[in-house]
LOKE-248217 format. One record per residue (C-alpha): y, z, x; residue number from 1. Coordinates in steps of 0.1 Angstrom, whole numbers. Layout:
! LOKE-248217
v, w, u, num
Y, Z, X, NUM $
...
END
This chain:
! LOKE-248217
v, w, u, num
0, 0, 0, 1 $
34, -10, 14, 2 $
53, 22, 9, 3 $
84, 7, 25, 4 $
89, -15, -5, 5 $
116, -3, -28, 6 $
95, -5, -60, 7 $
64, 14, -47, 8 $
64, 51, -55, 9 $
63, 74, -26, 10 $
38, 103, -25, 11 $
58, 132, -13, 12 $
48, 167, -4, 13 $
75, 193, -4, 14 $
68, 227, 12, 15 $
87, 259, 3, 16 $
82, 295, 14, 17 $
84, 312, -21, 18 $
82, 308, -58, 19 $
111, 332, -62, 20 $
145, 316, -64, 21 $
167, 315, -33, 22 $
189, 286, -21, 23 $
162, 268, -2, 24 $
137, 272, -30, 25 $
161, 260, -56, 26 $
169, 230, -34, 27 $
132, 222, -32, 28 $
125, 224, -69, 29 $
156, 205, -80, 30 $
150, 178, -55, 31 $
114, 176, -65, 32 $
122, 171, -102, 33 $
150, 146, -93, 34 $
126, 126, -71, 35 $
100, 126, -99, 36 $
126, 114, -124, 37 $
133, 84, -100, 38 $
96, 75, -102, 39 $
83, 91, -71, 40 $
50, 111, -70, 41 $
59, 146, -59, 42 $
39, 177, -52, 43 $
55, 210, -43, 44 $
35, 235, -22, 45 $
48, 270, -25, 46 $
37, 303, -10, 47 $
30, 325, -40, 48 $
38, 359, -24, 49 $
37, 380, -56, 50 $
9, 359, -72, 51 $
31, 353, -102, 52 $
39, 316, -98, 53 $
72, 300, -108, 54 $
92, 316, -136, 55 $
97, 280, -148, 56 $
70, 256, -137, 57 $
85, 225, -120, 58 $
86, 192, -138, 59 $
62, 177, -112, 60 $
29, 184, -97, 61 $
27, 217, -77, 62 $
3, 239, -58, 63 $
5, 277, -54, 64 $
-5, 287, -20, 65 $
-22, 322, -22, 66 $
-11, 349, 2, 67 $
-23, 383, 12, 68 $
-4, 416, 19, 69 $
6, 420, 55, 70 $
8, 453, 74, 71 $
34, 454, 103, 72 $
68, 440, 109, 73 $
84, 407, 101, 74 $
68, 389, 130, 75 $
34, 395, 116, 76 $
45, 385, 81, 77 $
58, 351, 93, 78 $
28, 345, 115, 79 $
5, 351, 85, 80 $
25, 330, 61, 81 $
24, 301, 85, 82 $
-14, 305, 89, 83 $
-18, 307, 51, 84 $
0, 274, 47, 85 $
-22, 259, 74, 86 $
-54, 272, 60, 87 $
-46, 260, 25, 88 $
-35, 226, 35, 89 $
-64, 222, 59, 90 $
-88, 227, 29, 91 $
-68, 204, 6, 92 $
-74, 167, 2, 93 $
-41, 155, 15, 94 $
-30, 120, 6, 95 $
8, 120, 8, 96 $
30, 95, 24, 97 $
55, 121, 34, 98 $
53, 158, 44, 99 $
87, 175, 41, 100 $
92, 212, 49, 101 $
123, 230, 35, 102 $
121, 260, 59, 103 $
109, 273, 92, 104 $
75, 285, 78, 105 $
66, 252, 63, 106 $
77, 233, 94, 107 $
56, 254, 117, 108 $
26, 249, 95, 109 $
31, 211, 94, 110 $
35, 211, 132, 111 $
0, 227, 135, 112 $
-15, 202, 110, 113 $
0, 173, 130, 114 $
-15, 187, 162, 115 $
-49, 189, 143, 116 $
-43, 152, 133, 117 $
-44, 162, 96, 118 $
-10, 145, 92, 119 $
8, 120, 115, 120 $
45, 129, 111, 121 $
67, 153, 91, 122 $
103, 160, 81, 123 $
122, 193, 79, 124 $
155, 202, 62, 125 $
175, 227, 82, 126 $
197, 246, 57, 127 $
211, 269, 84, 128 $
202, 284, 118, 129 $
198, 322, 121, 130 $
204, 344, 151, 131 $
171, 364, 154, 132 $
167, 395, 176, 133 $
129, 389, 176, 134 $
117, 365, 204, 135 $
88, 354, 181, 136 $
111, 345, 152, 137 $
135, 328, 175, 138 $
106, 307, 190, 139 $
95, 299, 154, 140 $
129, 287, 145, 141 $
132, 266, 177, 142 $
99, 249, 170, 143 $
109, 242, 134, 144 $
140, 223, 146, 145 $
127, 206, 177, 146 $
92, 195, 166, 147 $
97, 176, 133, 148 $
99, 139, 136, 149 $
131, 139, 115, 150 $
155, 166, 105, 151 $
178, 166, 75, 152 $
208, 189, 70, 153 $
229, 196, 39, 154 $
263, 200, 56, 155 $
283, 184, 84, 156 $
286, 219, 100, 157 $
249, 221, 106, 158 $
246, 185, 115, 159 $
271, 191, 144, 160 $
253, 224, 153, 161 $
219, 207, 156, 162 $
234, 180, 178, 163 $
253, 205, 200, 164 $
226, 231, 205, 165 $
194, 212, 201, 166 $
204, 176, 208, 167 $
188, 167, 174, 168 $
203, 139, 155, 169 $
199, 151, 119, 170 $
206, 131, 88, 171 $
229, 146, 62, 172 $
218, 149, 26, 173 $
235, 167, -3, 174 $
229, 195, -27, 175 $
236, 193, -64, 176 $
240, 212, -96, 177 $
226, 207, -130, 178 $
256, 207, -153, 179 $
234, 206, -184, 180 $
221, 240, -174, 181 $
252, 257, -159, 182 $
280, 253, -185, 183 $
311, 272, -194, 184 $
304, 271, -232, 185 $
289, 304, -243, 186 $
256, 301, -262, 187 $
254, 336, -277, 188 $
231, 352, -251, 189 $
259, 367, -231, 190 $
264, 398, -252, 191 $
228, 409, -251, 192 $
226, 403, -213, 193 $
258, 423, -208, 194 $
244, 451, -228, 195 $
211, 452, -208, 196 $
230, 452, -175, 197 $
257, 477, -187, 198 $
284, 452, -181, 199 $
311, 469, -201, 200 $
341, 468, -177, 201 $
369, 443, -172, 202 $
373, 421, -151, 203 $
337, 415, -140, 204 $
334, 401, -105, 205 $
301, 384, -97, 206 $
283, 375, -65, 207 $
247, 361, -62, 208 $
225, 366, -32, 209 $
218, 403, -29, 210 $
229, 427, -2, 211 $
225, 414, 33, 212 $
245, 408, 65, 213 $
252, 371, 62, 214 $
263, 376, 26, 215 $
290, 399, 40, 216 $
282, 425, 13, 217 $
299, 454, 30, 218 $
333, 436, 33, 219 $
330, 426, -3, 220 $
324, 462, -13, 221 $
354, 473, 7, 222 $
375, 446, -10, 223 $
363, 457, -44, 224 $
373, 493, -37, 225 $
409, 480, -33, 226 $
407, 459, -64, 227 $
399, 491, -84, 228 $
434, 504, -77, 229 $
447, 475, -98, 230 $
418, 472, -123, 231 $
402, 506, -125, 232 $
377, 494, -152, 233 $
365, 464, -131, 234 $
329, 460, -122, 235 $
312, 443, -92, 236 $
279, 426, -100, 237 $
256, 418, -71, 238 $
227, 397, -84, 239 $
196, 385, -65, 240 $
181, 398, -33, 241 $
147, 381, -29, 242 $
141, 376, 8, 243 $
114, 377, 35, 244 $
135, 399, 57, 245 $
140, 436, 58, 246 $
177, 445, 54, 247 $
171, 482, 45, 248 $
193, 494, 74, 249 $
222, 472, 62, 250 $
215, 482, 26, 251 $
215, 519, 35, 252 $
249, 514, 52, 253 $
261, 496, 21, 254 $
250, 524, -3, 255 $
264, 551, 20, 256 $
298, 534, 19, 257 $
296, 530, -19, 258 $
290, 567, -22, 259 $
318, 575, 2, 260 $
343, 555, -18, 261 $
330, 568, -51, 262 $
313, 537, -64, 263 $
282, 547, -84, 264 $
255, 520, -90, 265 $
253, 515, -127, 266 $
290, 520, -134, 267 $
316, 502, -112, 268 $
288, 487, -91, 269 $
260, 468, -108, 270 $
230, 459, -87, 271 $
208, 437, -108, 272 $
180, 428, -83, 273 $
163, 395, -90, 274 $
177, 379, -122, 275 $
151, 361, -143, 276 $
158, 324, -142, 277 $
166, 320, -179, 278 $
193, 347, -176, 279 $
212, 333, -147, 280 $
235, 308, -166, 281 $
245, 336, -191, 282 $
252, 359, -161, 283 $
277, 335, -147, 284 $
294, 331, -181, 285 $
296, 369, -184, 286 $
319, 372, -154, 287 $
356, 365, -149, 288 $
355, 356, -112, 289 $
328, 345, -87, 290 $
333, 361, -53, 291 $
313, 347, -23, 292 $
328, 357, 11, 293 $
296, 347, 30, 294 $
296, 346, 68, 295 $
269, 319, 70, 296 $
255, 295, 45, 297 $
236, 262, 46, 298 $
258, 250, 17, 299 $
263, 276, -10, 300 $
245, 263, -41, 301 $
257, 293, -61, 302 $
293, 282, -56, 303 $
285, 249, -74, 304 $
267, 268, -101, 305 $
297, 291, -106, 306 $
321, 261, -108, 307 $
299, 244, -133, 308 $
299, 276, -153, 309 $
337, 276, -155, 310 $
345, 304, -131, 311 $
373, 306, -106, 312 $
359, 310, -71, 313 $
368, 332, -41, 314 $
350, 321, -10, 315 $
352, 320, 28, 316 $
378, 298, 45, 317 $
352, 282, 67, 318 $
325, 255, 67, 319 $
305, 246, 48, 320 $
327, 257, 19, 321 $
357, 238, 33, 322 $
336, 207, 34, 323 $
337, 204, -4, 324 $
365, 227, -16, 325 $
402, 227, -9, 326 $
427, 255, -15, 327 $
435, 241, -50, 328 $
399, 243, -60, 329 $
390, 278, -47, 330 $
408, 308, -31, 331 $
397, 304, 5, 332 $
399, 337, 25, 333 $
391, 352, 58, 334 $
357, 367, 51, 335 $
363, 394, 77, 336 $
394, 407, 60, 337 $
386, 429, 30, 338 $
423, 432, 21, 339 $
426, 394, 19, 340 $
394, 392, -2, 341 $
408, 418, -25, 342 $
441, 400, -30, 343 $
423, 368, -38, 344 $
401, 386, -63, 345 $
431, 400, -81, 346 $
449, 367, -80, 347 $
418, 349, -95, 348 $
419, 371, -126, 349 $
454, 359, -135, 350 $
450, 335, -165, 351 $
472, 307, -151, 352 $
457, 308, -116, 353 $
421, 310, -130, 354 $
427, 280, -153, 355 $
442, 260, -124, 356 $
413, 268, -101, 357 $
387, 260, -127, 358 $
403, 227, -137, 359 $
407, 215, -101, 360 $
373, 226, -90, 361 $
354, 206, -117, 362 $
362, 174, -99, 363 $
336, 182, -73, 364 $
307, 183, -98, 365 $
302, 146, -103, 366 $
299, 142, -65, 367 $
271, 166, -61, 368 $
242, 158, -84, 369 $
205, 161, -78, 370 $
200, 125, -88, 371 $
223, 114, -60, 372 $
206, 137, -36, 373 $
172, 123, -46, 374 $
185, 87, -40, 375 $
197, 97, -6, 376 $
163, 112, 2, 377 $
144, 82, -9, 378 $
165, 59, 12, 379 $
160, 82, 43, 380 $
123, 85, 35, 381 $
118, 47, 34, 382 $
136, 42, 67, 383 $
115, 70, 82, 384 $
83, 54, 71, 385 $
94, 20, 83, 386 $
100, 35, 118, 387 $
65, 49, 117, 388 $
49, 15, 109, 389 $
70, -4, 134, 390 $
END
């Protein structure tokens, strides 16, 4: 079969490290469904760490890769997860044209399978590069960037970083947002969600991603404590938090600071944990402002979701956010300055400013769609396959 021909469907395997929704997992699932809608044959392979599967099964073929509990630190967890991927795929009748990992774990597993001659080539999307203290994790990350036959990135920032630090010429693709899912129009589910989460203050400031260093959670907490002097009934909602890594020390520091400044979880500070997927659109619509002063992101999918949901956005004045947002579309702040974050949060509540930001930001939505992302991927896939057959 000539898979280089434009009319021939590609058989694509996409690998992701979890069934729980984080940025890279969302990217995988949305891309998979968009590729399937374009007529490609897609199968998602996902590590099923909780043995619960996907909250919403993907609209394409998928396989849940079973996992076992791991005793020990994060190095052992990652090593076992790679091995579980390898073992599962080694015992699977593979027949895909393309193998595409969306993270370090999947890329390391595909590298092993290539060495075993189970597959011939593979691709990896690098969403961002971390600074690991662990030599083992650092080595895993290095392999996952250097060993794929092709790397994709979702921002110019990381395209330049891979070229500068790894001499890897990565191809840029885009993220998207499903505007039919994330909308500003309320559908009646918001009141019950607010009641369940004790969202009874005003204004409500929302961030999504949990408490961790790169999300800059402590600076956000410090900024919110300043906002309370202007809006004493305000609430800060921190949603999400599913991750492979142990941020307990950082979380303990966060909670100690919250206690010191008098912010009690369940009152001014609402920590939702992982939000069920059906509730996420209503959660955006229950807030007044989306605040995301992150220090490091691959792209920031949640920013697009917030914009589609009709929220004014406060985010970091640095890439990748400045690649797709200008100061008229979001309040861009120094993420290391809690006072600046607080001023922006207060400003974003003002009706005129909020309306201006929302109206200006909506112009980015037609640019970033999953259909467009899928078309870019298919084009890159066919060129990649053509090189392999040359």
